[in-house]
C-alpha positions as CSV (number, residue, x, y, z in Angstrom):
1,M,8.6,20.9,5.6
2,S,7.2,18.8,8.6
3,T,4.1,16.6,8.3
4,E,2.3,19.0,10.2
5,Q,3.1,22.0,8.0
6,I,2.1,19.8,4.9
7,Y,-1.0,19.0,6.7
8,K,-1.9,22.7,7.2
9,E,-1.4,23.1,3.4
10,F,-3.5,20.1,2.7
11,L,-6.6,21.5,4.6
12,Q,-6.5,24.6,2.6
13,S,-6.1,22.6,-0.6
14,S,-8.7,21.1,-2.8
15,G,-7.3,17.7,-2.3
16,V,-4.4,15.3,-3.4
17,C,-3.4,14.2,-6.9
18,T,-0.7,12.1,-8.2
19,D,-1.3,12.2,-12.1
20,T,-1.1,15.7,-14.0
21,R,-3.8,14.6,-16.3
22,Q,-6.0,14.8,-13.4
23,V,-4.6,17.9,-11.6
24,L,-7.2,19.8,-9.6
25,E,-6.5,23.5,-9.1
26,D,-5.3,24.2,-5.8
27,S,-4.4,20.6,-5.0
28,L,-1.2,19.0,-3.4
29,F,0.7,17.2,-6.3
30,F,2.9,14.0,-5.2
31,A,5.3,13.1,-7.7
32,L,5.3,9.2,-7.2
33,R,7.7,6.9,-9.0
34,G,7.1,3.5,-10.0
35,D,8.5,0.7,-12.4
36,Q,6.7,2.4,-15.5
37,F,6.5,5.9,-14.5
38,D,8.1,8.9,-12.8
39,G,5.9,11.6,-11.5
40,N,9.0,13.8,-10.8
41,R,9.1,14.5,-14.5
42,F,5.9,16.2,-14.5
43,V,6.4,18.7,-11.6
44,E,6.4,21.7,-13.7
45,D,3.4,20.6,-15.4
46,A,1.6,20.2,-12.1
47,L,2.5,23.8,-11.3
48,N,1.5,25.3,-14.5
49,K,-1.9,23.6,-14.1
50,G,-2.4,25.2,-10.8
51,C,-1.3,22.9,-8.0
52,R,-1.0,24.4,-4.6
53,L,2.1,22.6,-3.8
54,A,4.5,20.0,-5.4
55,I,5.9,17.3,-3.3
56,T,8.9,15.8,-5.3
57,E,12.2,14.2,-4.9
58,R,14.0,16.5,-7.4
59,K,16.8,18.2,-5.6
60,D,17.3,20.5,-8.6
61,L,13.8,22.3,-7.5
62,A,14.9,23.1,-3.9
63,G,14.1,26.5,-3.1
64,S,11.6,26.8,-5.8
65,G,8.2,28.5,-4.9
66,R,5.2,26.1,-4.2
67,V,7.8,23.0,-4.1
68,V,8.8,20.8,-1.3
69,V,11.8,18.6,-1.8
70,V,11.7,15.4,0.2
71,S,13.6,11.9,0.3
72,S,10.6,10.0,-0.4
73,T,7.5,11.3,-1.8
74,L,5.7,8.0,-1.1
75,E,6.5,8.1,2.6
76,V,5.4,11.6,2.9
77,L,2.0,10.5,1.3
78,Q,1.7,7.8,3.6
79,Q,2.7,9.9,6.7
80,L,0.2,12.7,5.7
81,A,-2.7,10.0,5.1
82,H,-2.1,8.5,8.5
83,Y,-1.8,11.8,10.2
84,H,-5.2,13.1,8.6
85,R,-6.8,9.6,9.4
86,M,-5.9,10.2,13.2
87,Q,-7.2,13.7,13.2
88,V,-10.7,13.0,11.7
89,A,-10.7,9.7,13.7
90,P,-13.6,7.6,12.0
91,R,-14.1,4.1,13.3
92,L,-12.2,2.3,10.6
93,I,-13.1,-1.2,9.3
94,A,-10.4,-2.8,7.1
95,I,-11.2,-5.8,4.6
96,T,-8.8,-8.1,3.1
97,G,-8.7,-11.6,1.6
98,S,-7.9,-13.5,-1.7
99,N,-11.5,-12.9,-3.1
100,G,-14.7,-11.1,-2.4
101,K,-13.0,-8.0,-0.8
102,T,-14.9,-5.4,-3.0
103,T,-18.3,-7.3,-2.9
104,T,-18.0,-7.4,1.0
105,K,-17.0,-3.8,1.1
106,E,-20.0,-2.8,-1.1
107,L,-22.5,-5.1,0.8
108,L,-21.3,-3.4,4.2
109,A,-21.4,0.0,2.9
110,A,-25.1,-0.5,1.8
111,V,-26.0,-1.7,5.0
112,L,-23.9,0.7,7.4
113,S,-24.7,3.8,5.3
114,K,-28.3,3.6,6.5
115,E,-27.3,4.4,10.2
116,Y,-23.8,6.1,9.6
117,T,-22.0,8.6,7.3
118,L,-19.3,6.6,5.7
119,L,-16.5,6.6,3.3
120,A,-15.6,3.5,1.3
121,T,-12.6,2.6,-1.0
122,R,-13.5,3.5,-4.6
123,G,-12.3,1.1,-7.3
124,N,-9.0,-0.8,-6.5
125,L,-7.2,1.8,-4.5
126,N,-6.2,-0.8,-2.1
127,N,-2.3,-0.9,-1.9
128,H,0.2,1.2,-0.4
129,I,-0.5,4.0,-2.7
130,G,-4.5,3.5,-3.0
131,V,-5.0,3.3,0.7
132,P,-3.5,6.6,1.6
133,L,-5.3,8.3,-1.4
134,T,-8.5,6.8,0.1
135,L,-7.8,8.0,3.8
136,L,-7.0,11.5,2.5
137,K,-10.6,11.7,1.0
138,L,-12.1,11.4,4.6
139,N,-14.1,14.3,5.8
140,R,-15.5,13.8,9.3
141,E,-17.4,10.5,8.3
142,E,-18.4,8.3,11.3
143,L,-17.2,5.1,9.6
144,A,-14.4,4.2,6.9
145,L,-14.5,0.8,4.9
146,V,-11.0,0.4,3.7
147,E,-10.1,-2.4,1.4
148,M,-6.6,-3.7,1.6
149,G,-4.8,-5.9,-1.3
150,A,-1.4,-7.4,-1.3
151,N,0.7,-9.2,-3.7
152,H,3.7,-9.8,-1.5
153,P,4.4,-10.4,2.2
154,G,4.4,-7.4,4.5
155,E,2.1,-5.1,2.3
156,I,-1.0,-5.7,4.7
157,A,1.1,-5.0,7.7
158,E,2.3,-1.6,5.8
159,V,-1.1,-0.4,4.8
160,A,-2.6,-1.4,8.4
161,R,0.1,0.9,10.0
162,I,-1.1,3.6,7.7
163,A,-4.8,3.2,8.1
164,A,-4.8,2.3,11.6
165,P,-8.1,0.0,11.5
166,E,-10.1,-0.9,14.8
167,V,-12.0,-3.8,13.1
168,G,-10.8,-6.2,10.5
169,L,-12.3,-8.8,8.3
170,I,-10.5,-11.5,6.0
171,T,-13.1,-12.8,3.7
172,N,-11.2,-15.9,2.6
173,V,-7.7,-17.2,1.9
174,G,-7.1,-18.6,-1.6
175,K,-4.4,-19.0,-4.3
176,A,-4.7,-15.7,-5.8
177,H,-1.2,-14.2,-6.2
178,L,0.7,-17.4,-5.3
179,E,3.8,-16.1,-7.2
180,G,4.2,-13.3,-4.8
181,F,3.7,-15.3,-1.6
182,G,5.1,-18.8,-2.6
183,S,2.4,-20.9,-1.2
184,L,-1.0,-21.0,0.2
185,Q,0.5,-20.8,3.7
186,G,2.2,-17.5,2.5
187,V,-1.0,-16.2,1.5
188,L,-2.5,-17.2,4.9
189,D,0.5,-15.4,6.6
190,A,0.1,-12.2,4.6
191,K,-3.6,-11.9,5.1
192,S,-3.1,-12.7,8.9
193,E,-0.9,-9.5,9.0
194,L,-4.2,-7.6,9.5
195,Y,-5.2,-9.7,12.6
196,A,-1.6,-9.3,13.8
197,Y,-2.0,-5.6,13.7
198,L,-5.5,-5.6,15.5
199,A,-4.0,-7.8,18.3
200,K,-1.3,-5.5,19.1
201,H,-3.3,-2.2,18.3
202,G,-7.1,-2.9,18.0
């Protein structure tokens, strides 16, 4: 099933979920894998709870009704989020930095919401999974404020590619997550991936 076909299902669904404890009836369930979890184990549970479609990497479910088997559930989620973001086309502002991302986002949201309809990142949904989930909540808002976090090089570049921001803001560069970046220069290089994206695409 292509991204466009999954998108048609998404438009008719109640949204996207990745946790069977929070499955919405008629939603799209994405069976994600991580170091401590594997959503592929819970596909049947999601279907029993009424999800519209389950996207999974389990080849043993190929041909089953309401199941789409893919090579990477995460990549399909990211592709769907990018496709949706481009379809609804809000002005998108990306915010990153070692500290102050959430505070800056909330302050901007408080000001900009006086003039524009907007969607802002909720909670800490600011990584390679959280950003796609945020984008998939867009519903014709004029603006989107998307927080972008990272704990290793290349992560900001990845989420920027998915979110396709037109405006970017780096709050500061500090010593947070040094273990993932190696040095303060490594942190600077990682945060600067946002500006590198904007220089090429913004």
